[in-house]
N, C-alpha and C positions, 0 to 999 in steps of 0.2 A: 504493499500499500504506499509506502514512502518512499520507495524507490519510482512508481508510476507517479506521483506527485511531483515529485521532482522533475521529472523529464517530460511535461507535457507536449503533445502531439507526436511522441514516437512510440511506434508500434511495440505491445510489448505481448509476450504470450506464456502461457504456462502448460505444463504435462500436466495429463490427465489419464487416468484408466488403464487397465492393463498388463501395467508394468509389476512383475513382483518385486522392485524394488521402489521404496521411496526415498531413499537416502541418494544424495545429490552431491557432486563437486567433490570437497573436503570427505564428507561422509559416506562416499563409497569406498568398498576395498578395491572396485575396479578389476577383478579376477575374474570377470565373466566367461565361463566356458574354461576355464583351466585346472577345473576339478577333475581328477581319473576316474576309472571305475572303482579304485578302491576305498573312493570317498563314499562315506556314509549316505544313503540315500535321502535323507533331509538336508545334508550339505552337498549335493550335487551342483547347485549353483555356488559356488565358492563365496561368492559375495554373501552369504548368509552364515559365514563364520564369526563367531563372536569375537569382536574387538573392542577396545577402549577407545576411546574420545580424549585428547588432551587438550584445550583450548589455548594458542598463541597467537595473540594480540598482533598483529601486523605494524600497527602503531599507537600512539597516545589517543588519539580520534577515535580508532576503532574499540580501543577497551572499554572507553566512555560508554559508549554507545553499540551495543553488539548487535549483529542483524537480526540474530535469535536466540534466544535463552537456551545456552546450551544443556543446562540441565531437563531441560524440555528435549532438547535433540535426541540425548543420551536415552531418556524415559523411552521415549518414541521408538529409537532404537531396540530397546530391550522387550518390548512390548512384540516388535516385528519379528523378532528373529523365534518370539514363542510362539507366535500365531500366523505363520507365512503360510497358510494352505493351499492358495491357488493363484490362477490367473485372472480373477475377478475383483482385484482391488477398485475402489470406485473413489469418484469425485465430484460424483454431481452435486450434493448439498452446496459445495462451495461455489458453484456457478453464481449463484446469487451474489456472494460479496464479490467475485472477478468483475460480475456485471457494473456492479457499484463501484468498483476501481477503475472502470475503462480500461481493462483487459482486453487487448484487441483480438488475441487468436488462441485457441486451443491446440495442443501437441497430443493426439491420441497415440498413445504409444502402442507397439504392435505389428511393424509393419511385417510379421513374419504369419502373421495370422492368415486364414482363410480369405477369401474374399467375400464370403457370406459374415463371417464375423466383422469384418473391416466394414462393410455395409451395414452392418446391424448398429455397429458402435456410432457410426456419424449419424444413422437416423435418429439414435436415442437422442444425442445430443443438440441436434437441431431441432428436433422436437420441444426440447428442455431450453434453449435459448429463445423459440420461437413463442413458447409459453412464458418466459420471462419477459419480454420486449411488448407481447400485444394483452396478456392479461394484467400484467404489473402488478403480481400477488405480493401480498406481506410475506416475509422470510419464513413463517412457521407455515404457513400454505404452501410456499412453494417446495419446502424441505418435502412435505407431507405429499405434495404431486411428484416429485423425484423420486422417493421412495416408492410410490405406487407404479409409477412408470418403470423404474428397473426391474420391479418383482415381475411386471408384465412381460417385459421385455427379454430378461435373463433368467425367469424361475426360480429367483432366488430372493432371500428377505434382505435387508439392509443388513450389514453387520459392522457396526460403527467403529469396532476394531481395524477393519480393512480398510479406513477411511484415508486419501492420502493428505486430507487437511483435517484432521481431526480437532484444531481449534475451532471451524466454524460448528460444531457439532453441539447441540442443545443438550 
């Protein structure tokens, strides 16, 4: 939100959906596909190996105003490594906030998915964005709509622990 506010007029985007990993940049172990057959099934994607995060500020200014609370990031990683169940993590509820922030694009992760899955995902998010812009629902009403649409589209219930952006959950 702070970043977008400081760069008016610049296109911005966020990652949503389908990725088994919510860790980005410095919080990613970046070992995708490097695990071998001897690796236990739970850790086949080596980025799921438990690791420790040690914050090192780049400057005095960075130390004064961190981008996100490190304890929150560590906590989120610990939850994620324990409940990392499938490739259906979601970010639909966060679209409400992204719309308020004037985020200009979404990157739906999953280039290796089937064409049917990709078109389903695009239709899902298009429907949500159309609803936000057309109906202009209240935040709670939008979240109810998003959860119901997720259930109808993917035949599974919303699981808050699989949310990419848990800070928006009520």
